[in-house]
C-alpha positions in Angstrom: 0.1 0.1 -0.2 2.9 2.3 0.9 4.6 1.6 -2.1 1.3 2.4 -4.2 0.9 5.9 -2.4 4.5 6.7 -3.3 4.2 5.5 -7.1 1.2 7.8 -7.0 3.5 10.6 -5.7 6.4 10.1 -8.0 4.3 9.6 -11.5 2.7 12.9 -10.7 5.5 14.6 -12.5 7.3 11.7 -14.2 7.4 11.2 -18.0 4.8 7.9 -17.6 2.7 9.6 -16.0 -0.2 8.8 -18.6 0.9 5.4 -18.4 0.5 4.8 -14.7 -2.8 6.6 -14.3 -4.4 4.7 -17.1 -2.8 1.5 -15.7 -4.4 2.3 -12.2 -7.5 3.2 -13.9 -7.4 -0.3 -15.7 -6.7 -2.2 -12.8 -8.8 -0.7 -10.6 -6.0 -0.7 -7.7 -3.0 0.8 -7.1 0.3 -1.5 -8.5 3.7 -1.7 -7.0 6.1 -3.4 -9.7 5.5 -0.9 -12.5 8.3 -2.4 -14.3 6.2 -5.7 -14.9 3.4 -3.9 -16.3 5.5 -1.8 -18.7 6.8 -5.2 -19.8 3.3 -6.7 -20.0 2.4 -4.1 -22.7 5.6 -4.4 -24.6 5.0 -6.3 -27.4 7.8 -8.3 -29.3 8.4 -6.0 -31.9 9.4 -3.3 -29.8 11.6 -5.5 -27.5 14.6 -4.2 -25.4 17.4 -5.8 -26.3 19.9 -6.2 -23.1 23.7 -6.5 -22.8 23.7 -10.5 -22.6 21.5 -10.9 -25.6 18.1 -11.5 -24.1 15.2 -9.5 -25.1 12.5 -8.0 -22.8 8.8 -8.3 -24.1 5.8 -10.0 -22.8 6.0 -13.0 -24.2 7.0 -14.7 -21.0 4.1 -12.9 -19.1 1.9 -13.8 -21.8 2.5 -17.8 -21.0 2.1 -17.2 -17.4 -1.0 -15.0 -17.7 -2.6 -17.9 -19.9 -1.9 -20.3 -17.3 -3.3 -18.0 -14.2 -6.5 -16.9 -16.1 -7.3 -20.6 -17.2 -7.1 -21.5 -13.2 -9.2 -18.4 -12.5 -11.7 -19.0 -15.0 -12.1 -22.7 -14.1 -12.8 -21.8 -10.5 -14.8 -19.1 -10.9 -17.6 -21.1 -13.5 -17.1 -24.1 -10.8 -18.4 -21.8 -8.3 -21.1 -19.9 -10.2 -22.5 -23.0 -11.7 -23.0 -25.3 -8.9 -25.3 -27.6 -11.0 -23.6 -27.6 -14.4 -21.9 -30.7 -15.5 -18.1 -30.6 -16.8 -19.1 -30.4 -20.5 -20.8 -27.0 -19.8 -18.2 -25.8 -17.8 -15.4 -26.6 -20.1 -17.3 -24.8 -23.2 -18.0 -21.9 -21.2 -14.3 -21.6 -20.2 -13.4 -22.0 -23.7 -15.4 -19.2 -24.8 -14.3 -16.8 -22.3 -10.7 -17.5 -23.1 -11.2 -17.7 -26.8 -8.8 -15.3 -28.5 -11.6 -13.4 -30.3 -13.3 -12.7 -26.8 -10.1 -11.4 -25.4 -9.4 -9.2 -27.9 -12.7 -7.7 -27.6 -12.6 -7.5 -23.9 -8.9 -5.9 -24.1 -10.2 -3.4 -26.6 -13.2 -2.5 -24.3 -11.1 -2.2 -21.2 -8.8 0.2 -23.0 -5.5 -1.6 -23.2 -4.6 -0.9 -27.0 -3.8 2.4 -26.1 -1.1 1.3 -23.5 0.3 -0.9 -25.9 4.2 -0.3 -27.2 4.6 -1.6 -30.6 7.0 -0.7 -33.6 4.5 -2.4 -36.1 0.8 -1.8 -36.8 -1.6 -4.1 -35.3 -2.4 -5.4 -38.7 1.3 -6.5 -39.4 2.0 -8.3 -36.2 0.0 -10.7 -34.6 -4.0 -10.9 -35.1 -4.5 -11.5 -31.5 -2.0 -8.5 -30.3 -4.5 -7.2 -27.7 -6.0 -10.2 -26.1 -2.5 -11.5 -26.0 -1.7 -7.7 -23.8 -4.6 -8.8 -21.7 -3.1 -12.1 -20.8 0.4 -10.6 -20.0 -1.3 -7.9 -17.8 -2.8 -10.7 -15.8 0.4 -12.7 -15.4 2.2 -9.4 -14.4 -0.8 -8.4 -11.8 0.0 -12.2 -10.5 3.7 -11.6 -9.9 2.9 -8.1 -8.6 -0.1 -8.5 -5.9 -0.5 -12.3 -6.1 -3.5 -15.1 -7.1 -6.4 -13.6 -4.8 -5.8 -10.1 -6.4 -5.8 -11.5 -10.1 -9.0 -13.3 -9.4 -10.6 -10.2 -8.1 -9.3 -8.0 -11.2 -11.2 -10.6 -13.5 -14.2 -10.7 -11.4 -14.6 -7.0 -11.0 -12.7 -5.5 -14.0 -13.7 -8.2 -16.5 -16.7 -10.0 -16.0 -18.6 -7.4 -14.3 -18.0 -4.7 -17.1 -16.9 -6.8 -20.0 -18.2 -10.3 -20.3 -21.9 -11.1 -20.7 -21.8 -14.6 -19.1 -25.5 -15.2 -19.9 -25.1 -14.5 -23.6 -22.3 -17.0 -23.6 -23.9 -19.8 -21.5 -26.8 -19.6 -23.9 -25.2 -21.0 -27.2 -25.1 -23.8 -25.2 -28.6 -24.3 -23.8 -30.4 -23.3 -27.3 -30.1 -26.6 -28.4 -32.7 -26.3 -31.0 -30.6 -23.9 -32.6 -27.5 -26.3 -32.7 -29.4 -29.0 -34.1 -31.4 -26.8 -36.8 -27.5 -25.7 -37.7 -26.2 -29.0 -37.8 -29.0 -30.4 -40.5 -28.3 -27.3 -42.3 -24.5 -28.1 -42.5 -25.1 -31.9 -43.3 -27.7 -31.6 -45.7 -30.3 -33.1 -43.3 -34.0 -32.8 -42.8 -35.5 -32.5 -39.5 -38.8 -32.0 -38.2 -39.9 -31.5 -34.6 -43.5 -32.9 -34.5 -44.9 -31.9 -30.9 -48.0 -32.1 -29.5 -49.9 -32.1 -25.9 -49.5 -35.4 -24.3 -52.0 -34.5 -21.2 -51.3 -32.8 -17.7 -49.7 -33.6 -14.8 -50.5 -34.1 -11.0 -51.0 -30.5 -10.9 -52.9 -30.2 -14.0 -49.9 -28.3 -15.5 -49.9 -29.0 -19.4 -47.3 -31.4 -20.2 -45.9 -31.8 -24.2 -44.5 -34.1 -26.0 -41.7 -33.9 -29.0 -40.5 -36.0 -31.6 -37.7 -35.1 -33.6 -37.5 -36.8 -36.7 -34.6 -37.2 -39.1 -35.3 -38.3 -42.4 -38.8 -39.7 -41.2 -37.0 -41.7 -38.3 -37.0 -40.6 -34.7 -33.8 -39.1 -33.5 -34.5 -37.8 -29.9 -38.0 -37.1 -27.8 -38.3 -34.7 -25.1 -41.1 -33.6 -22.7 -41.9 -30.2 -20.9 -44.6 -27.9 -19.8 -44.4 -25.9 -22.8 -43.9 -27.3 -26.4 -40.5 -24.9 -26.7 -39.4 -26.8 -23.6 -40.5 -30.1 -24.8 -38.5 -29.0 -28.5 -35.3 -28.1 -26.4 -35.2 -31.8 -24.9 -35.6 -33.6 -27.9 -32.8 -31.6 -29.5 -30.6 -32.3 -26.6 -31.1 -35.8 -26.8 -30.9 -35.8 -30.7 -27.3 -33.9 -30.1 -26.2 -36.4 -27.7 -27.1 -39.3 -30.2 -25.2 -37.9 -33.3 -22.4 -36.8 -31.1 -21.4 -40.7 -29.9 
């Protein structure tokens, strides 16, 4: 904490003043080891060559940050989605750490303006921004530890820039997935749905049979036609994936 306060005073009149205060805005806390963060935003095209021949850039921090982020996301999803199975958790984690998603998150956080690069982004890595975000997480881990890195993910990434509900919905819309599969594989599928009766509470129960080329591929029940079709599509997807 004292180091952070010292840094505020020091960088008020320093040439890197803008870098420091933009960094604080992104992090949401006072960093201690500023050199780590400068390295996190140094692309290999702008590497600093040391006398021993080694080059300073963000590639090693990116490697570390990738591993740290993977662990953070896995734990976060495990605790948040208590009843979800391993397949759902794995797919959702993959979507969160997907390069395109990380690029988008990094851009929304203002990371592009922090990066030092001697090349235009179009002439370097397609995932320049997402890589820098991973390197930033590696720097946070080394500077402030795993708990602070977890808090940064929850408060500054998920809460502000990652729509978990939207990412999770991609898995739950089984009907859209089976229709997409059928179109891709040039197959004809038909949902034959009807009200089967009522349950003990007199709530309607619907039945849906998903037919593939006139053959039953999956069946499902639910308290609405939509729910029954979703269940039938889920069974069908499990069948074709075996």
